[in-house]
GUDREN-674861 format. One line per field, with one value per residue (C-alpha): x, y, z; residue number from 1; residue in one letter. Coordinates in pm, whole numbers, plus 50000, padded with zeros to 5 digits. Layout:
BEGIN
east = c(X:...)
north = c(Y:...)
up = c(Z:...)
num = c(NUM:...)
residu = c(A:...)
***
This chain:
BEGIN
east = c(66099:66198:65846:65820:66126:65999:65667:65857:66057:65743:65575:65850:65814:65625:65321:65351:65173:64831:64798:64552:64326:64314:64233:63959:63800:63808:63661:63386:63290:63278:63067:62831:62776:62717:62473:62282:62251:62130:61872:61722:61716:61367:61371:61332:61005:61029:61310:61165:61466:61369:61721:61927:62227:62435:62395:62680:62913:62787:62842:63206:63266:63133:63381:63667:63565:63491:63834:63989:64170:64214:64195:64562:64664:64671:64510:64194:64185:64205:63933:63686:63610:63538:63336:63136:63071:62952:62728:62577:62512:62342:62126:62021:61943:61733:61522:61638:61647:61973:61949:62275:62496:62803:62754:62712:63037:63221:63207:63371:63520:63358:63626:63559:63182:63224:63371:63046:62862:62584:62228:62042:61940:61647:61670:61809:62110:61959:61824:61451:61324:61105:60847:60909:60832:60474:60323:60152:60226:60198:60574:60650:60438:60581:60939:60844:60677:60977:61238:61067:60821:60891:60713:60398:60134:60281:59953:59770:59452:59184:59288:59073:58948:59165:58882:58880:59106:59280:59573:59776:60074:60290:60561:60315:60155:60489:60596:60279:60305:60657:60540:60255:60495:60720:60431:60320:60674:60699:60377:60507:60829:60636:60417:60684:60784:61135:61177:61135:61479:61340:61505:61356:61552:61657:61859:62084:62458:62626:62834:62517:62362:62677:62651:62278:62139:61961:61662:61305:60999:60951:60689:60512:60506:60342:60076:60012:59972:59716:59514:59538:59170:59289:59317:58935:58810:58465:58312:58312:57961:57825:57482:57205:57144:56815:56660:56410:56098:56068:56382:56439:56104:56210:56410:56533:56722:56786:56652:56900:56842:57202:57267:57650:57656:57443:57657:57975:57842:57741:58089:58250:58029:58048:58423:58426:58467:58232:58206:58372:58103:58168:58078:57730:57473:57145:56927:57108:57052:56681:56641:56834:56524:56227:55901:55546:55456:55143:55241:55081:54822:54976:55277:55112:55198:55510:55520:55295:55385:55250:55314:55284:55330:55395:55562:55944:56058:56383:56228:55872:55862:55915:55750:55859:55726:55781:55761:55745:55751:55704:55787:55576:55681:55743:55613:55892:55744:55757:56107:56304:56611:56933:57270:57520:57891:58080:58373:58589:58889:59156:59438:59671:59471:59176:59375:59202:58933:58664:58734:58789:58677:58360:58308:58328:58063:57844:57843:57770:57453:57352:57414:57189:56920:56925:56705:56845:56814:56997:57360:57673:58023:58328:58606:58885:59141:59469:59724:59565:59204:59121:58809:58771:58427:58262:57887:57741:57385:57295:57174:57550:57574:57863:58081:58005:58063:58387:58514:58428:58604:58931:58969:59287:59424:59747:59888:59808:59470:59395:59019:58968:59080:58861:58552:58607:58636:58330:58111:58234:58137:57794:57729:57836:57575:57315:56959:56696:56415:56614:56845:57208:57426:57794:57842:58169:58309:58608:58753:58771:59146:59214:59583:59683:59570:59300:59239:59080:58709:58660:58844:58643:58321:58373:58423:58100:57901:58002:57925:57587:57450:57446:57165:57396:57342:57608:57610:57907:57972:58229:58427:58669:58836:59174:59162:58796:58744:58377:58386:58482:58229:57954:58071:58075:57737:57567:57703:57645:57269:57317:57349:57611:57618:57875:57915:58061:57908:57755:57424:57454:57522:57209:57009:57150:57186:56914:56634:56637:56748:56442:56507:56884:56878:56549:56489:56143:56246:56558:56654:56410:56399:56210:56113:55925:55785:55684:55403:55550:55215:55230:55605:55885:56182:56285:56582:56616:56761:57031:57070:57365:57544:57226:57128:57020:56963:56602:56616:56757:56414:56263:56584:56570:56937:57037:57112:56956:56887:56732:56471:56427:56125:55949:56207:56100:56249:56197:56278:56221:56214:56223:55987:55924:55568:55530:55524:55709:55976:56216:56247:56623:56616:56505:56256:56420:56426:56367:56182:55870:56022:56210:55938:55764:55424:55123:54967:54702:54414:54051:54120:54156:54269:54606:54659:54601:54857:55177:55380:55356:55564:55659:55840:55993:56100:56177:56063:56345:56460:56272:56422:56122:56026:55681:55548:55369:55245:55113:54976:55034:54784:54646:54482:54831:54908:54888:54870:55140:55437:55263:54973:55208:55223:55462:55700:55709:55807:56087:56231:56231:56428:56685:56700:56771:57047:57214:57213:57361:57644:57716:57722:57422:57361:56983:56976:57241:56988:56817:56983:57066:56836:56545:56629:56632:56295:56136:56279:56178:55820:55792:55993:55695:55718:56082:56088:56454:56577:56711:56531:56650:57001:56949:56854:57184:57381:57211:57313:57667:57695:57559:57823:58110:58004:58050:58410)
north = c(90129:90080:90128:90458:90594:90496:90664:90982:90992:90952:91241:91475:91393:91632:91478:91429:91690:91584:91518:91737:91437:91372:91737:91733:91422:91557:91887:91731:91494:91771:92005:91721:91637:91995:92047:91736:91840:92189:92062:91830:92078:91976:91800:91424:91282:91215:91470:91709:91946:92072:92035:91745:91605:91638:92023:92037:91892:92138:92432:92332:92225:92525:92784:92546:92471:92837:92939:92643:92570:92211:92206:92219:91952:91570:91594:91676:91334:91179:91401:91433:91066:90973:91290:91225:90873:90989:91240:90970:90752:91043:91130:90765:90718:91038:90899:91161:91059:90972:91009:90847:90657:90708:91083:91079:90881:91135:90958:90644:90417:90091:89894:90085:90033:89664:89641:89749:89469:89307:89322:89024:88772:88890:89252:89540:89732:90069:90279:90302:90658:90811:91088:91426:91480:91539:91336:91019:90880:90533:90532:90610:90329:90092:90166:90109:89776:89662:89761:89618:89342:89189:89487:89420:89158:88824:88701:88900:88694:88806:88828:88568:88579:88395:88145:88055:87803:87901:87816:88081:88065:88347:88303:88323:88627:88808:88721:88859:89176:89236:89193:89434:89690:89657:89701:90013:90143:90083:90288:90570:90583:90607:90885:91097:91419:91485:91766:91530:91383:91031:90872:90558:90246:90199:90527:90408:90400:90099:90008:89932:89728:89521:89398:89357:88998:88814:89036:88943:89082:89448:89509:89756:89491:89245:89507:89571:89199:89178:89465:89339:89299:89006:88800:88804:88456:88391:88072:88056:87992:88051:88210:87956:87874:87877:87526:87367:87240:86966:86800:86942:87042:87028:87280:87199:87413:87472:87772:88053:88327:88463:88827:88856:88926:89243:89393:89313:89474:89781:89820:89791:90052:90299:90244:90365:90031:89796:89471:89146:88971:88651:88827:88894:88632:88759:88552:88702:89047:88987:88828:89098:89324:89265:89207:89195:88865:88695:88449:88136:88171:87924:87713:87394:87493:87709:87836:87999:88054:88338:88326:88617:88594:88921:89061:89081:89447:89373:89145:89197:88841:88664:88660:88645:88388:88531:88282:88445:88234:88369:88166:88168:88444:88337:88592:88742:88612:88255:88248:87955:87986:88044:87890:88089:88046:88332:88190:88492:88512:88722:88650:88921:88984:89096:89389:89655:89903:89733:89394:89316:89657:89645:89280:89366:89640:89403:89141:89400:89487:89117:89061:89355:89189:88853:88752:88716:88341:88300:88177:88316:88158:88302:88108:88271:88130:88252:87977:87796:87808:87947:87973:88335:88293:87980:87954:88259:88373:88704:88816:88867:89095:89303:88999:88905:89255:89284:88963:89104:89430:89247:89087:89166:89057:88875:88546:88321:88175:87813:87803:87431:87399:87688:87536:87210:87394:87606:87303:87124:87428:87447:87078:87123:87401:87240:87360:87103:87241:87561:87738:87607:87800:87871:88221:88231:88587:88606:88763:88404:88381:88026:87950:87709:87356:87200:87499:87368:87409:87033:86973:87242:87130:86778:86906:87111:86825:86588:86837:86952:86611:86732:86978:87280:87539:87771:88139:88285:88658:88807:89121:89340:89350:89241:88869:88787:88420:88440:88101:87928:88124:88010:87655:87650:87812:87591:87273:87382:87426:87795:88132:88380:88759:89021:89307:89613:89870:89891:89960:89627:89457:89617:89482:89134:89070:89283:89370:89026:88833:88616:88495:88477:88290:88101:87836:87713:87465:87287:87132:87354:87264:87402:87216:87366:87161:87350:87243:87184:87260:87619:87698:87647:87756:87889:88034:88052:88385:88317:88017:87888:87767:87613:87388:87031:86723:86639:86321:86513:86682:86361:86241:86347:86268:86551:86878:87205:87555:87651:87927:88123:88282:88528:88488:88520:88339:88477:88307:88446:88255:88412:88194:88189:88105:87846:88009:88324:88472:88470:88088:88013:87637:87483:87205:86865:86691:86357:86505:86292:86022:86260:86505:86486:86339:86553:86486:86221:86322:86405:86723:86983:87242:87066:87098:87468:87512:87699:87527:87336:87459:87219:87276:87029:87103:86949:87077:87140:86811:86595:86363:86327:86608:86753:86872:87192:87238:87534:87515:87810:87907:88209:88331:88417:88642:89017:89200:89464:89504:89803:89576:89356:89414:89679:89438:89212:89503:89615:89263:89239:89571:89416:89101:89311:89504:89186:89036:89348:89358:88996:89053:88837:88907:88889:89239:89401:89632:89719:90036:90137:90426:90187:89979:90295:90404:90065:90065:90425:90359:90065:90186:90218:90334:90209:90233:90146:90324:90009:90073:90433:90311:90065:90350:90524:90205:90181:90545:90474:90174:90382:90645:90395:90196:90505:90571)
up = c(17882:17526:17413:17601:17430:17087:17152:17273:16947:16742:16930:16812:16450:16222:16061:15686:15475:15354:14979:14786:14741:15112:15185:14926:15068:15420:15330:15117:15401:15651:15437:15342:15707:15785:15506:15598:15961:15864:15619:15882:16168:16272:16611:16602:16733:17105:17166:17426:17408:17068:16925:16803:16991:16672:16688:16934:16673:16414:16659:16706:16350:16154:16275:16222:15872:15781:15903:15720:16053:15966:15595:15533:15780:15771:16113:15923:15784:16133:16275:15993:15931:16301:16346:16030:16146:16482:16315:16097:16400:16586:16283:16249:16620:16618:16324:16065:15703:15541:15168:15063:15301:15080:15102:15477:15508:15305:14970:15111:14845:14746:14924:15255:15206:15158:15506:15665:15851:15646:15774:15898:15637:15438:15550:15339:15473:15401:15685:15674:15623:15888:15858:16021:16387:16481:16193:16291:15948:15793:15721:16088:16214:15954:16064:16429:16342:16133:16398:16708:16617:16958:17120:16922:16995:16901:16751:16488:16561:16802:17167:17337:17692:17946:17986:17619:17446:17130:16919:16741:16510:16647:16394:16108:16259:16305:15954:15811:16028:15902:15542:15604:15751:15452:15214:15402:15396:15022:14971:15188:14982:14661:14788:14968:14793:14692:14938:15229:15162:15119:14815:14649:14725:14364:14388:14668:14594:14446:14754:14954:14679:14656:15014:15030:15066:14788:14691:14752:14561:14667:14925:14696:14425:14658:14746:14375:14317:14598:14449:14093:13977:13764:14089:14127:14063:13913:13780:13407:13287:12937:12905:12864:12493:12309:12327:12094:12260:12000:12123:12477:12628:13000:13194:13547:13786:14159:14345:14407:14662:14675:14620:14597:14227:14250:14520:14332:14009:14214:14353:14015:13863:14148:14129:13769:13592:13409:13598:13477:13269:13459:13789:13663:13757:13631:13864:14169:14041:13982:14332:14505:14524:14758:14562:14681:14521:14650:14927:15075:15345:15587:15653:15535:15179:15217:14860:14605:14243:14030:13647:13407:13028:12847:12532:12546:12554:12363:12098:11968:11824:12159:12497:12854:13099:13444:13737:14080:14399:14753:15068:15385:15622:15974:16225:16431:16761:16634:16490:16628:16848:16658:16724:16517:16477:16327:16130:16059:15831:16005:15761:15645:15329:15551:15687:15470:15565:15348:15489:15859:15998:15785:15882:16250:16204:16011:16278:16543:16349:16339:16710:16792:16576:16759:17057:17412:17408:17076:17094:16931:16904:16726:16550:16365:16125:15983:15956:16256:16371:16716:16929:17035:17200:17322:17279:17454:17494:17330:17674:17737:17440:17572:17598:17231:17106:17299:17132:16793:16870:16960:16621:16438:16102:16035:15895:15606:15526:15635:15579:15591:15950:16054:15883:16066:16399:16335:16252:16565:16780:16602:16679:17042:17090:16856:16904:16825:16607:16586:16341:16350:16109:16044:15903:15713:15651:15420:15114:14977:14963:15091:15032:15311:15359:15140:14916:14594:14545:14540:14876:15060:14886:15019:15375:15349:15204:15482:15765:15634:15729:16090:16007:16015:15745:15595:15506:15318:15333:15099:15171:14984:14643:14502:14571:14608:14537:14430:14265:14589:14788:14559:14575:14950:14981:14725:14887:15248:15230:15255:15072:14972:14984:14918:15169:15015:15249:15592:15425:15242:15579:15719:15424:15428:15800:15956:15709:15556:15866:15844:15494:15561:15887:15914:15641:15562:15296:15166:14828:14643:14271:13970:13653:13366:13077:12763:12536:12183:12029:12154:12217:11967:12175:12513:12695:13077:13181:13438:13668:13460:13774:13910:13624:13703:13499:13423:13640:13939:13999:14144:14312:14676:14721:14489:14674:14568:14702:15029:15089:15408:15567:15339:15067:14703:14404:14050:13723:13371:13045:12704:12493:12124:12019:11750:11403:11521:11288:11589:11577:11547:11491:11165:11163:11164:10822:10990:11285:11265:11480:11706:11787:12121:12053:12144:12484:12440:12666:12641:12840:12575:12840:12863:12489:12517:12803:12733:13002:13331:13630:13913:14243:14478:14836:15166:15497:15747:15893:15641:15376:15144:14916:14843:14508:14406:14045:13844:13493:13255:12993:12815:13135:13262:12965:12932:12598:12666:12897:13056:13150:13365:13738:13853:14028:13724:13501:13738:13757:13379:13366:13605:13393:13076:13266:13389:13042:12892:13150:13084:12702:12613:12249:12278:12429:12216:12055:12381:12516:12872:12825:12744:13056:13275:13132:13201:13556:13628:13520:13761:14054:14284:14644:14691:15074:15111:14796:14637:14307:14288:14340:14055:13820:13919:13828:13482:13414:13531:13298:13010:13062:13112:12803:12584:12679)
num = c(1:2:3:4:5:6:7:8:9:10:11:12:13:14:15:16:17:18:19:20:21:22:23:24:25:26:27:28:29:30:31:32:33:34:35:36:37:38:39:40:41:42:43:44:45:46:47:48:49:50:51:52:53:54:55:56:57:58:59:60:61:62:63:64:65:66:67:68:69:70:71:72:73:74:75:76:77:78:79:80:81:82:83:84:85:86:87:88:89:90:91:92:93:94:95:96:97:98:99:100:101:102:103:104:105:106:107:108:109:110:111:112:113:114:115:116:117:118:119:120:121:122:123:124:125:126:127:128:129:130:131:132:133:134:135:136:137:138:139:140:141:142:143:144:145:146:147:148:149:150:151:152:153:154:155:156:157:158:159:160:161:162:163:164:165:166:167:168:169:170:171:172:173:174:175:176:177:178:179:180:181:182:183:184:185:186:187:188:189:190:191:192:193:194:195:196:197:198:199:200:201:202:203:204:205:206:207:208:209:210:211:212:213:214:215:216:217:218:219:220:221:222:223:224:225:226:227:228:229:230:231:232:233:234:235:236:237:238:239:240:241:242:243:244:245:246:247:248:249:250:251:252:253:254:255:256:257:258:259:260:261:262:263:264:265:266:267:268:269:270:271:272:273:274:275:276:277:278:279:280:281:282:283:284:285:286:287:288:289:290:291:292:293:294:295:296:297:298:299:300:301:302:303:304:305:306:307:308:309:310:311:312:313:314:315:316:317:318:319:320:321:322:323:324:325:326:327:328:329:330:331:332:333:334:335:336:337:338:339:340:341:342:343:344:345:346:347:348:349:350:351:352:353:354:355:356:357:358:359:360:361:362:363:364:365:366:367:368:369:370:371:372:373:374:375:376:377:378:379:380:381:382:383:384:385:386:387:388:389:390:391:392:393:394:395:396:397:398:399:400:401:402:403:404:405:406:407:408:409:410:411:412:413:414:415:416:417:418:419:420:421:422:423:424:425:426:427:428:429:430:431:432:433:434:435:436:437:438:439:440:441:442:443:444:445:446:447:448:449:450:451:452:453:454:455:456:457:458:459:460:461:462:463:464:465:466:467:468:469:470:471:472:473:474:475:476:477:478:479:480:481:482:483:484:485:486:487:488:489:490:491:492:493:494:495:496:497:498:499:500:501:502:503:504:505:506:507:508:509:510:511:512:513:514:515:516:517:518:519:520:521:522:523:524:525:526:527:528:529:530:531:532:533:534:535:536:537:538:539:540:541:542:543:544:545:546:547:548:549:550:551:552:553:554:555:556:557:558:559:560:561:562:563:564:565:566:567:568:569:570:571:572:573:574:575:576:577:578:579:580:581:582:583:584:585:586:587:588:589:590:591:592:593:594:595:596:597:598:599:600:601:602:603:604:605:606:607:608:609:610:611:612:613:614:615:616:617:618:619:620:621:622:623:624:625:626:627:628:629:630:631:632:633:634:635:636:637:638:639:640:641:642:643:644:645:646:647:648:649:650:651:652:653:654:655:656:657:658:659:660:661:662:663:664:665:666:667:668:669:670:671:672:673:674:675:676:677:678:679:680:681:682:683:684:685:686:687:688:689:690:691:692:693:694:695:696:697:698:699:700:701:702:703:704:705:706:707)
residu = c(X:X:X:X:X:X:X:X:X:X:X:X:X:X:X:X:X:X:X:X:X:X:X:X:X:X:X:X:X:X:X:X:X:X:X:X:X:X:X:X:X:X:X:X:X:X:X:X:X:X:X:X:X:X:X:X:X:X:X:X:X:X:X:X:X:X:X:X:X:X:X:X:X:X:X:X:X:X:X:X:X:X:X:X:X:X:X:X:X:X:X:X:X:X:X:X:X:X:X:X:X:X:X:X:X:X:X:X:X:X:X:X:X:X:X:X:X:X:X:X:X:X:X:X:X:X:X:X:X:X:X:X:X:X:X:X:X:X:X:X:X:X:X:X:X:X:X:X:X:X:X:X:X:X:X:X:X:X:X:X:X:X:X:X:X:X:X:X:X:X:X:X:X:X:X:X:X:X:X:X:X:X:X:X:X:X:X:X:X:X:X:X:X:X:X:X:X:X:X:X:X:X:X:X:X:X:X:X:X:X:X:X:X:X:X:X:X:X:X:X:X:X:X:X:X:X:X:X:X:X:X:X:X:X:X:X:X:X:X:X:X:X:X:X:X:X:X:X:X:X:X:X:X:X:X:X:X:X:X:X:X:X:X:X:X:X:X:X:X:X:X:X:X:X:X:X:X:X:X:X:X:X:X:X:X:X:X:X:X:X:X:X:X:X:X:X:X:X:X:X:X:X:X:X:X:X:X:X:X:X:X:X:X:X:X:X:X:X:X:X:X:X:X:X:X:X:X:X:X:X:X:X:X:X:X:X:X:X:X:X:X:X:X:X:X:X:X:X:X:X:X:X:X:X:X:X:X:X:X:X:X:X:X:X:X:X:X:X:X:X:X:X:X:X:X:X:X:X:X:X:X:X:X:X:X:X:X:X:X:X:X:X:X:X:X:X:X:X:X:X:X:X:X:X:X:X:X:X:X:X:X:X:X:X:X:X:X:X:X:X:X:X:X:X:X:X:X:X:X:X:X:X:X:X:X:X:X:X:X:X:X:X:X:X:X:X:X:X:X:X:X:X:X:X:X:X:X:X:X:X:X:X:X:X:X:X:X:X:X:X:X:X:X:X:X:X:X:X:X:X:X:X:X:X:X:X:X:X:X:X:X:X:X:X:X:X:X:X:X:X:X:X:X:X:X:X:X:X:X:X:X:X:X:X:X:X:X:X:X:X:X:X:X:X:X:X:X:X:X:X:X:X:X:X:X:X:X:X:X:X:X:X:X:X:X:X:X:X:X:X:X:X:X:X:X:X:X:X:X:X:X:X:X:X:X:X:X:X:X:X:X:X:X:X:X:X:X:X:X:X:X:X:X:X:X:X:X:X:X:X:X:X:X:X:X:X:X:X:X:X:X:X:X:X:X:X:X:X:X:X:X:X:X:X:X:X:X:X:X:X:X:X:X:X:X:X:X:X:X:X:X:X:X:X:X:X:X:X:X:X:X:X:X:X:X:X:X:X:X:X:X:X:X:X:X:X:X:X:X:X:X:X:X:X:X:X:X:X:X:X:X:X:X:X:X:X:X:X:X:X:X:X:X:X:X:X:X:X:X:X:X:X:X:X:X:X:X:X:X:X:X:X:X:X:X:X:X)
***
């Protein structure tokens, strides 16, 4: 009863007059809320009524404010603040942008702002901006992902069939998805125009910054770090030096049929930048092109070497010794059955158009190339490895293609576990006397588990003993680990390619499927001995990462390159004849005892030889190597570069281009225009247009070098 009387007394009291400061704050808050609502009159996405719920408040509020009905009363203070808060809630719920939370709240003081509840740990308090209605924008999708990750697929890996077994790390996938959404949101903020009302996060008011949790690196900074070209990793290998035949007459190297370097150089140039010199491997550029070298007549001798000696176009005082080798071409009807395991990187770094989407299209091309009795399996890795498709005959092509289509990116990269799983699956479906191969497709960013080159190299070396080959396909830019890809391919009895376009996938996986998938020889080694009576010096062009010791040539336990059906291998030496003014090394003062003694034989032909070329190789499944030899003498020489075969001249132009891109001083004086002229004169029929494209790259490099 007493309480009721007290309340009755209070109801009769006249409210105290509002201070000028209170009236000003109330009026400012009301007008700010009104202006914000009017400036964002567009209906929120998903509101079928076409108007915002907050419009009712504006309809009531506007006349009152215009007539100053409440401006002179303390009651304004009691009504303005709750109404402004309600308006802010409605605007937020309807997805409309709020440019400054302190303005929406009516310039609330710092002490008031500090009372607002903090966001969850690791999340900013600011309301994420959303694009206007009707726009299916990146920012809109990013906000949805960040606000309701539980509504998304828990795993960012491929969705396997119910009949398949797989292990996925949902937490890692969700974490990566949230990071990707934040990165996309950061990009949308940077690109949004000022008129949209989206204000960069650094412009938010102090009160919100004061209560924000400990900062993490901005999402847009993480994206920039991923796209930083400095994160590309290439093996550091200095160009081969000039060697004196008097002291070092023997050159030994492993065969290399990779093509990754050429495709990477092409992407750099077409992107408007000169390639990193370390990314240029001249032998891969030379061997990128198909050549019509003479091949062996039958499989009994799987290789034939053709040697041409000609003047050097960039140095009139030296000569080039061009060694072209062609492997036996297996007829399509006789190709062995293939057991292929697609080991696919679906980590977060693969979530870019030139990575996983291109990868999926590339593997679809390959599947369409295979025979019905061939077998395909799919293993993915991102944090944990998972089997997406058990060994399946290509006769069930739709099942294989469906599994490829379901692949999604997300998570960190644990490549070692994926490699182990893929080799286990390849061994499970092993085809005797067939092709058993793991095809690793990645951007090379291994950052979880054994990630050093040596650790992964050891895993590959151990598993290749089972007779399973390895192909490594690189995709994308920004964090390409080319060095690791090369290491894996070289130690896994396989090859490496870089896929930058669907056309390159067509070339590598369809047009050259025979040489890519079907090996005719393993551990292929070359050794060239130069005659000190005829040749003073030599320099091997390229093959820096394939060098072998002299004694490795006859050691069958030393691993080397593998060659597929119909594949060609080309090597070029720049040689300096004895007595040429181009000789770089002085004669030894005490050289009588150190010089290699002349060959003691009654056969004068040997003394007239320029060099002696040897090849060692193993047939598939064999442990003992076979030897092929080819002597080189004056009968292999032509008087002018124009007299050399057309394919020889074109390959020399490619060699000059590769050396120039990798800053080899020997070709400093040889211009890009001269290279283009040599290539154009030897282009030939060019059925696939590869040589015409090469001419375009030379012109691009010429233009970029003159900036």
